[in-house]
C-alpha positions as CSV (number, residue, x, y, z in Angstrom):
1,X,-51.3,126.8,32.5
2,X,-53.4,129.8,31.1
3,X,-56.7,128.6,29.4
4,X,-56.5,130.5,25.7
5,X,-57.3,128.9,22.3
6,X,-53.8,127.9,21.2
7,X,-53.4,126.0,24.5
8,X,-56.7,124.7,23.7
9,X,-56.1,123.4,20.1
10,X,-52.6,122.2,21.4
11,X,-54.3,120.0,24.3
12,X,-56.9,118.8,21.7
13,X,-54.6,118.0,18.8
14,X,-54.1,114.5,19.7
15,X,-57.5,113.3,19.9
16,X,-57.9,115.3,16.6
17,X,-54.8,113.4,15.1
18,X,-56.8,110.1,15.8
19,X,-60.1,111.3,14.5
20,X,-58.6,113.2,11.4
21,X,-56.4,110.0,10.5
22,X,-59.2,107.4,10.7
23,X,-61.9,109.5,8.8
24,X,-59.8,111.3,6.4
25,X,-56.8,109.1,5.4
26,X,-58.6,106.0,6.2
27,X,-55.9,104.8,8.9
28,X,-56.6,101.6,11.3
29,X,-56.9,102.1,15.0
30,X,-53.6,100.9,15.6
31,X,-51.8,103.1,13.1
32,X,-53.8,106.1,14.3
33,X,-53.6,105.6,18.0
34,X,-49.6,105.4,17.1
35,X,-49.5,108.7,15.6
36,X,-52.2,110.4,18.1
37,X,-49.2,109.3,21.2
38,X,-46.4,110.6,19.2
39,X,-48.0,113.9,19.0
40,X,-48.9,113.6,22.6
41,X,-45.8,113.1,23.3
42,X,-44.2,115.5,21.6
43,X,-46.7,118.1,23.5
44,X,-46.1,116.5,26.7
45,X,-42.1,117.1,26.6
46,X,-42.3,120.8,24.8
47,X,-45.6,123.1,25.4
48,X,-46.9,121.3,28.5
49,X,-43.7,121.5,30.3
50,X,-43.4,117.7,30.7
51,X,-40.2,115.9,31.4
52,X,-38.7,112.3,30.9
53,X,-39.8,111.4,34.5
54,X,-43.3,112.2,34.2
55,X,-43.5,110.5,30.7
56,X,-42.3,107.5,32.3
57,X,-44.6,107.4,35.1
58,X,-47.5,107.9,32.7
59,X,-46.7,105.0,30.2
60,X,-46.0,103.0,33.2
61,X,-49.5,103.7,34.3
62,X,-50.9,103.3,30.8
63,X,-49.7,99.9,30.6
64,X,-51.2,98.6,33.7
65,X,-54.7,100.2,32.3
66,X,-54.1,98.5,28.9
67,X,-53.2,95.4,30.4
68,X,-56.7,95.2,32.2
69,X,-58.1,95.6,29.0
70,X,-56.3,93.3,26.7
71,X,-56.8,90.4,29.1
72,X,-60.1,90.5,28.6
73,X,-59.8,91.1,24.9
74,X,-57.3,88.0,24.4
75,X,-59.5,85.7,26.4
76,X,-62.8,86.7,24.6
77,X,-61.8,85.9,21.4
78,X,-60.1,82.8,22.7
79,X,-63.7,81.5,24.3
80,X,-65.4,82.4,21.1
81,X,-63.4,80.3,18.8
82,X,-63.2,77.9,20.8
83,X,-67.0,77.6,20.6
84,X,-67.2,78.3,17.1
85,X,-64.8,75.7,15.7
86,X,-66.9,73.1,17.7
87,X,-69.9,74.1,15.5
88,X,-72.0,75.7,18.9
89,X,-72.4,79.2,17.4
90,X,-73.7,78.0,14.1
91,X,-76.1,75.6,15.4
92,X,-77.5,77.8,18.4
93,X,-77.9,80.3,15.2
94,X,-79.9,77.6,13.3
95,X,-81.9,76.4,15.9
96,X,-83.7,79.8,17.2
97,X,-85.5,80.4,13.8
98,X,-87.2,77.4,13.6
99,X,-89.1,78.0,16.7
100,X,-91.5,80.4,14.9
101,X,-92.7,81.0,11.6
102,X,-93.3,85.0,12.1
103,X,-90.3,86.7,10.2
104,X,-90.4,90.1,12.8
105,X,-90.0,87.4,15.6
106,X,-87.0,85.1,14.0
107,X,-85.5,88.4,13.2
108,X,-85.6,89.5,16.7
109,X,-84.4,86.3,18.2
110,X,-81.0,86.0,15.8
111,X,-80.6,89.6,15.3
112,X,-81.7,91.0,18.5
113,X,-80.9,88.1,21.3
114,X,-78.3,85.9,19.6
115,X,-76.3,88.6,18.2
116,X,-76.2,90.4,21.9
117,X,-75.4,87.1,23.1
118,X,-72.4,86.6,20.9
119,X,-71.4,90.3,21.8
120,X,-71.4,89.2,25.5
121,X,-68.5,86.8,25.1
122,X,-66.7,87.6,21.8
123,X,-67.6,91.3,19.9
124,X,-64.8,92.7,18.2
125,X,-67.0,92.5,14.8
126,X,-67.5,88.8,15.5
127,X,-71.4,89.3,15.9
128,X,-72.1,90.8,12.8
129,X,-69.5,88.7,10.7
130,X,-71.8,85.6,12.4
131,X,-75.5,86.8,12.5
132,X,-75.4,88.6,9.1
133,X,-75.1,85.7,6.6
134,X,-77.5,83.8,8.6
135,X,-80.1,86.2,8.1
136,X,-79.6,86.0,4.6
137,X,-79.7,82.1,4.6
138,X,-83.5,82.9,6.3
139,X,-83.9,85.1,2.9
140,X,-83.5,88.6,4.1
141,X,-81.4,90.6,1.5
142,X,-77.9,91.4,2.3
143,X,-78.3,95.0,3.1
144,X,-81.6,94.1,6.0
145,X,-78.8,91.3,7.2
146,X,-76.0,93.8,8.0
147,X,-78.3,96.5,9.5
148,X,-80.1,94.4,11.5
149,X,-77.3,92.0,13.1
150,X,-75.5,95.8,13.2
151,X,-78.2,97.5,15.1
152,X,-79.7,95.1,17.3
153,X,-76.1,94.3,19.6
154,X,-75.4,98.2,19.9
155,X,-77.0,98.2,23.3
156,X,-75.2,95.4,24.5
157,X,-71.2,96.5,23.9
158,X,-70.5,98.4,26.6
159,X,-71.1,95.4,28.9
160,X,-70.1,92.8,26.1
161,X,-66.6,91.1,25.8
162,X,-66.7,90.6,29.2
163,X,-67.3,94.1,30.2
164,X,-63.9,95.2,28.1
165,X,-65.3,98.8,27.5
166,X,-66.7,99.1,31.1
167,X,-63.3,98.3,32.4
168,X,-61.5,100.6,30.2
169,X,-64.2,103.5,31.2
170,X,-63.2,102.8,34.8
171,X,-59.3,102.8,34.1
172,X,-59.1,106.1,32.4
173,X,-61.4,107.9,34.9
174,X,-60.0,106.2,38.0
175,X,-63.8,105.6,39.3
176,X,-64.6,102.2,40.7
177,X,-67.4,100.2,38.8
178,X,-69.6,100.3,41.7
179,X,-70.2,104.3,41.0
180,X,-70.9,104.2,37.2
181,X,-72.2,100.7,36.7
182,X,-76.0,101.6,37.7
183,X,-76.3,104.5,35.8
184,X,-74.8,103.1,32.6
185,X,-77.0,99.9,32.8
186,X,-79.6,102.0,33.4
187,X,-79.6,104.0,29.9
188,X,-78.4,101.0,27.9
189,X,-81.5,99.4,29.3
190,X,-83.5,102.2,27.5
191,X,-81.4,101.7,24.3
192,X,-82.1,97.7,24.5
193,X,-85.7,98.6,23.4
194,X,-85.0,101.1,20.7
195,X,-82.1,98.3,19.3
196,X,-85.3,95.7,19.0
197,X,-87.6,97.8,17.8
198,X,-85.3,98.8,14.8
199,X,-84.8,95.2,14.0
200,X,-88.3,94.9,14.0
201,X,-88.6,97.7,11.4
202,X,-85.6,96.8,9.4
203,X,-87.3,93.0,9.1
204,X,-90.8,93.5,8.4
205,X,-91.7,97.2,8.2
206,X,-94.1,99.3,10.3
207,X,-96.5,96.0,10.8
208,X,-93.4,93.9,11.7
209,X,-92.9,96.3,14.4
210,X,-96.5,96.6,15.7
211,X,-97.0,93.3,15.6
212,X,-93.6,92.9,17.7
213,X,-94.7,95.4,20.4
214,X,-95.5,92.5,23.2
215,X,-92.6,90.8,22.6
216,X,-90.2,93.6,22.2
217,X,-91.4,94.6,26.0
218,X,-91.4,91.2,27.4
219,X,-88.2,90.3,26.5
220,X,-86.4,94.0,26.2
221,X,-87.4,94.4,29.9
222,X,-86.0,90.4,30.8
223,X,-82.7,91.6,29.3
224,X,-82.2,95.2,29.9
225,X,-83.4,94.3,33.7
226,X,-81.5,91.5,34.1
227,X,-78.1,93.4,32.7
228,X,-78.9,96.4,34.6
229,X,-79.3,94.1,38.2
230,X,-76.3,92.0,37.4
231,X,-74.2,95.1,36.5
232,X,-75.5,97.1,39.7
233,X,-74.8,94.2,41.8
234,X,-71.1,94.5,41.1
235,X,-70.9,91.6,38.2
236,X,-70.4,94.3,35.0
237,X,-68.2,91.8,33.5
238,X,-71.5,89.3,33.0
239,X,-73.8,92.2,32.1
240,X,-74.4,91.8,28.7
241,X,-73.9,87.7,28.4
242,X,-76.7,87.6,31.4
243,X,-78.9,90.0,29.7
244,X,-79.0,88.3,26.3
245,X,-79.4,84.7,28.0
246,X,-82.4,86.1,30.1
247,X,-83.8,87.4,26.8
248,X,-83.1,84.1,25.0
249,X,-84.8,82.2,27.6
250,X,-87.8,84.4,28.1
251,X,-88.1,84.8,24.2
252,X,-88.0,80.8,23.7
253,X,-91.0,80.5,26.1
254,X,-92.8,83.9,24.4
255,X,-92.6,82.5,20.9
256,X,-94.1,78.6,22.5
257,X,-96.5,80.1,24.0
258,X,-100.2,81.1,23.1
259,X,-99.1,84.5,23.2
260,X,-97.6,84.2,20.3
261,X,-99.6,83.7,16.9
262,X,-96.7,82.5,14.5
263,X,-96.7,78.9,14.2
264,X,-94.0,76.8,15.3
265,X,-91.8,74.1,13.7
266,X,-91.6,71.3,16.4
267,X,-90.6,68.5,14.1
268,X,-86.7,69.4,14.2
269,X,-84.4,67.7,16.3
270,X,-82.3,69.8,18.5
271,X,-79.1,68.6,16.5
272,X,-77.5,69.6,13.3
273,X,-76.7,67.6,10.5
274,X,-73.6,66.3,12.3
275,X,-74.9,64.8,15.5
276,X,-74.2,68.2,17.3
277,X,-76.2,68.2,20.3
278,X,-77.6,71.9,20.9
279,X,-77.8,71.9,24.8
280,X,-73.7,70.8,24.6
281,X,-73.6,73.6,22.1
282,X,-74.9,76.0,25.1
283,X,-73.2,74.2,27.7
284,X,-70.1,76.5,27.2
285,X,-71.9,79.5,28.1
286,X,-73.2,77.9,31.0
287,X,-70.1,76.8,32.0
288,X,-69.0,80.7,32.0
289,X,-71.8,81.8,34.1
290,X,-71.6,79.3,36.6
291,X,-67.6,80.2,36.9
292,X,-67.9,83.7,36.3
293,X,-70.8,84.0,39.0
294,X,-68.9,81.7,41.4
295,X,-65.5,83.8,41.8
296,X,-67.6,86.7,42.1
297,X,-70.2,86.0,44.7
298,X,-68.7,83.1,47.1
299,X,-66.4,84.9,49.1
300,X,-63.9,82.7,50.3
301,X,-63.5,81.6,46.5
302,X,-63.2,85.3,45.0
303,X,-60.3,86.0,47.8
304,X,-58.4,82.5,46.6
305,X,-58.3,83.7,43.2
306,X,-57.3,87.2,43.8
307,X,-54.7,86.2,45.9
308,X,-51.9,87.0,43.0
309,X,-52.0,90.6,42.2
310,X,-49.8,92.4,39.9
311,X,-49.5,96.2,40.9
312,X,-46.7,99.1,40.8
313,X,-46.7,102.2,43.1
314,X,-45.6,105.1,41.2
315,X,-44.4,108.6,42.5
316,X,-45.4,112.1,42.1
317,X,-44.8,113.9,38.7
318,X,-45.6,117.3,37.9
319,X,-44.9,119.9,34.6
320,X,-42.9,122.9,34.8
321,X,-46.0,124.8,34.9
322,X,-47.0,123.7,38.0
323,X,-49.6,120.8,37.1
324,X,-49.0,118.4,39.5
325,X,-50.0,114.4,39.6
326,X,-49.4,112.6,43.6
327,X,-47.9,109.2,44.0
328,X,-50.5,106.6,43.9
329,X,-51.0,103.0,43.2
330,X,-51.0,101.8,39.3
331,X,-53.9,99.4,38.4
332,X,-54.0,96.3,40.2
333,X,-54.7,93.3,37.9
334,X,-55.5,90.0,39.4
335,X,-53.8,87.1,37.2
336,X,-56.0,84.3,38.7
337,X,-59.1,86.2,39.4
338,X,-59.6,88.6,36.7
339,X,-62.4,88.4,34.0
340,X,-60.1,87.6,31.1
341,X,-58.9,84.5,33.3
342,X,-62.4,83.3,34.3
343,X,-62.9,83.5,30.4
344,X,-59.8,81.4,29.6
345,X,-61.1,78.9,32.4
346,X,-64.4,78.7,30.8
347,X,-62.8,78.2,27.6
348,X,-60.2,75.5,28.3
349,X,-63.3,73.3,30.0
350,X,-65.7,74.0,27.1
351,X,-62.6,72.8,24.6
352,X,-62.2,69.5,26.4
353,X,-66.1,69.2,26.7
354,X,-66.1,69.7,22.4
355,X,-63.1,67.3,22.1
356,X,-64.2,64.5,24.3
357,X,-67.3,64.4,22.4
358,X,-65.4,64.8,18.9
359,X,-66.7,68.2,17.6
360,X,-63.6,69.2,16.3
361,X,-62.6,68.2,12.6
362,X,-58.4,69.0,12.9
363,X,-56.2,67.5,14.8
364,X,-54.5,70.8,15.2
365,X,-57.3,72.9,16.4
366,X,-55.9,74.0,19.4
367,X,-52.9,75.4,17.3
368,X,-55.9,76.9,14.9
369,X,-57.6,78.4,17.7
370,X,-54.6,80.4,19.2
371,X,-54.0,81.3,15.4
372,X,-57.1,83.2,15.0
373,X,-57.0,84.5,18.2
374,X,-53.4,86.3,17.3
375,X,-54.5,87.4,14.3
376,X,-57.9,89.0,15.3
377,X,-55.8,90.7,18.6
378,X,-52.9,92.2,17.3
379,X,-54.0,95.0,15.8
380,X,-56.5,95.9,18.6
381,X,-53.4,95.1,21.4
382,X,-51.7,98.2,19.4
383,X,-54.4,100.3,19.1
384,X,-55.4,100.1,23.0
385,X,-51.9,100.1,24.1
386,X,-51.4,103.3,22.2
387,X,-54.7,105.3,22.9
388,X,-54.4,104.4,26.7
389,X,-51.1,105.7,26.9
390,X,-52.2,108.8,24.8
391,X,-54.7,109.3,27.0
392,X,-52.7,109.1,29.8
393,X,-50.3,111.6,28.9
394,X,-53.1,114.2,28.1
395,X,-54.3,113.3,32.0
396,X,-50.6,113.8,33.5
397,X,-49.7,117.1,31.5
398,X,-52.9,118.7,32.1
399,X,-54.3,118.6,28.5
400,X,-57.6,116.9,29.2
401,X,-58.3,119.0,32.0
402,X,-57.8,122.0,29.6
403,X,-59.8,120.5,26.8
404,X,-62.8,120.5,29.7
405,X,-62.6,123.8,31.0
406,X,-62.8,125.0,27.3
407,X,-65.9,123.1,26.9
408,X,-67.3,124.1,29.9
409,X,-67.0,127.6,29.3
410,X,-69.2,127.0,25.7
411,X,-71.7,125.0,27.1
412,X,-74.3,125.5,29.7
413,X,-74.6,122.9,32.4
414,X,-78.4,122.5,31.1
415,X,-77.3,121.5,27.4
416,X,-74.4,119.8,27.9
417,X,-75.6,116.5,28.8
418,X,-77.4,116.6,25.3
419,X,-74.3,116.2,23.9
420,X,-72.7,114.0,25.9
421,X,-73.8,110.4,24.4
422,X,-72.8,112.5,21.2
423,X,-69.3,112.6,21.8
424,X,-69.5,109.1,22.8
425,X,-71.1,108.1,19.6
426,X,-68.7,110.3,17.6
427,X,-65.4,108.9,19.4
428,X,-66.7,105.0,18.7
429,X,-67.8,105.8,14.7
430,X,-64.3,107.0,14.3
431,X,-62.1,104.8,16.1
432,X,-64.7,101.7,15.3
433,X,-64.5,101.1,19.2
434,X,-66.9,101.5,22.0
435,X,-63.2,101.0,24.4
436,X,-61.5,103.7,22.0
437,X,-64.0,106.2,22.4
438,X,-64.0,106.1,26.3
439,X,-60.6,105.9,26.7
440,X,-60.2,108.9,24.4
441,X,-62.9,110.6,25.6
442,X,-63.4,109.6,29.4
443,X,-61.5,111.3,31.3
444,X,-62.8,114.7,29.0
445,X,-66.1,113.8,30.2
446,X,-65.4,113.2,34.0
447,X,-63.6,116.5,33.8
448,X,-66.1,118.7,32.2
449,X,-69.4,117.4,34.0
450,X,-67.3,118.1,37.1
451,X,-66.6,121.8,36.2
452,X,-70.0,122.3,34.9
453,X,-71.4,121.0,38.6
454,X,-73.0,117.7,36.7
455,X,-73.3,114.4,38.1
456,X,-70.2,112.3,36.5
457,X,-71.7,109.3,36.9
458,X,-74.8,110.1,34.5
459,X,-72.8,112.0,32.0
460,X,-70.3,109.1,32.0
461,X,-73.3,107.0,31.1
462,X,-74.0,109.1,28.5
463,X,-70.6,108.4,27.2
464,X,-70.2,105.0,27.3
465,X,-74.0,104.4,26.2
466,X,-73.3,106.8,22.9
467,X,-70.3,104.9,22.3
468,X,-71.7,101.9,22.8
469,X,-74.2,102.5,20.1
470,X,-72.0,104.2,17.9
471,X,-69.5,101.4,17.8
472,X,-71.7,99.5,15.7
473,X,-72.0,102.3,13.3
474,X,-68.4,102.5,12.7
475,X,-67.2,101.8,9.1
476,X,-64.7,99.7,10.0
477,X,-67.5,97.1,11.4
478,X,-69.4,97.6,8.6
479,X,-67.2,96.9,6.1
480,X,-66.7,93.3,8.0
481,X,-70.0,92.2,8.0
482,X,-70.6,93.4,4.4
483,X,-67.8,91.5,3.2
484,X,-69.5,88.2,4.9
485,X,-72.6,88.7,2.7
486,X,-71.3,89.9,-0.5
487,X,-71.6,93.2,-0.4
488,X,-67.7,94.3,-0.4
489,X,-67.4,97.4,-2.0
490,X,-70.8,98.5,-1.7
491,X,-70.8,99.3,2.0
492,X,-71.7,103.4,1.5
493,X,-75.3,102.8,0.7
494,X,-75.3,100.3,3.8
495,X,-73.6,103.3,6.0
496,X,-76.1,105.6,4.9
497,X,-79.0,103.8,5.9
498,X,-77.5,102.8,9.2
499,X,-76.8,106.0,10.0
500,X,-80.3,107.3,9.8
501,X,-81.3,104.4,11.9
502,X,-79.0,104.3,14.6
503,X,-79.0,108.0,15.3
504,X,-82.1,106.9,16.4
505,X,-81.5,105.2,19.8
506,X,-78.8,108.2,20.5
507,X,-80.7,110.6,20.4
508,X,-83.5,109.0,22.9
509,X,-80.2,108.0,25.3
510,X,-79.2,111.9,24.9
511,X,-82.6,113.0,26.2
512,X,-82.5,110.3,28.4
513,X,-79.5,111.3,29.6
514,X,-80.5,115.4,30.1
515,X,-83.3,114.3,32.0
516,X,-81.4,111.8,34.4
517,X,-78.7,115.2,35.0
518,X,-81.5,117.6,35.6
519,X,-83.2,115.2,37.9
520,X,-80.1,114.6,39.9
């Protein structure tokens, strides 16, 4: 189809619909995503020459792509609710500040390390909701608490929630994780250091930041390098979780060592007032790591777990304007070896362990856990289904390629990598999700990079890193955090201050992306 302004605006209209409804009308992702899908469907059948067969193929592929992501979403929420109902999350959060009296170090352990661990296995707004009240209890203001909890885990979102956002990026671009993981983890390692620096600054000002430089360097290197190594070796679903656990271990060793000048309260027991053990609280996370590493590293076990796959073959389709998509297999979903399945196994074992230890108060706890999972996941499910279907329709009718051509003819190849992370940030800020931003803009960034002759993995790394950092600035998530610390209805000042601080790591990521692209 010939590229002109009308076609370009029509192709862009599904994306503009989603962003406009979320920002201008305040709609949630599920409603705005559904509207965007309907716009894409109408355009696919009219202005872009699609037919019913093409629409069915595009939607069929999108369902498999969405299931691949939603399998993790639902099971991550299950795992989190098991540990939360057992009191494990609260016990870990209360135990870390007892290790040091230094305010900046306390804030880093809680709102940089612990909040990132929660993002690794949960996400979806849970980290801020859990950590912000803990920080208020330590004497920080409500505004400080929300800002620190939010900014501290921005680096961990892409590989957090068992890699949900990263899996979505691989799904919509069709590129294997092995191709993308190295550059994504490298850029997010830089973001990790800056996220920690912002936490130290908000906690204790410039003096706290300067005092925390050794801890930032040591713990940040442990988290960033661990995530990079794990993700680069094909286990990206555990990137953020492994990085945060490494940070927790190194952080505890650091504050107990002579390198740290803060005093330590060594009189407290590693138990809470109801007899819950910190060791047992951490057991669920150890079980998850052991199971995930075993499935990914023990080849016979991996083959056994991947023996049952859901996959369908889809025929070639084409529009009346000549845009063609060849016959291909849809996304393959391993029923028993998927990251979502591993989350379920670990959550089930943890549930049995905590029940045997008497950590659950209610006899209906199993039903209560799943009720909370459903309540949390329904809107996310609708949103992801609608947005993935929208992106698939745009790809199958050439809309994505038309948008990319327009951008590539506007920006120079030397300049575009600077903008790629900000596009990801914008998408996540508007939709409230790194995953949604990757779904909406991933294929667009891929196509633009190809047209400009840029490294696709580097540009996509900028996209998802920007989206990762932008997702914690999203009003939807800030509202959740504010509601847990008594700031309901007062989110405006918090968001304004967060934007000033939160765009700092995005700027560093943009500069790093541009340098990487120039040297590729």
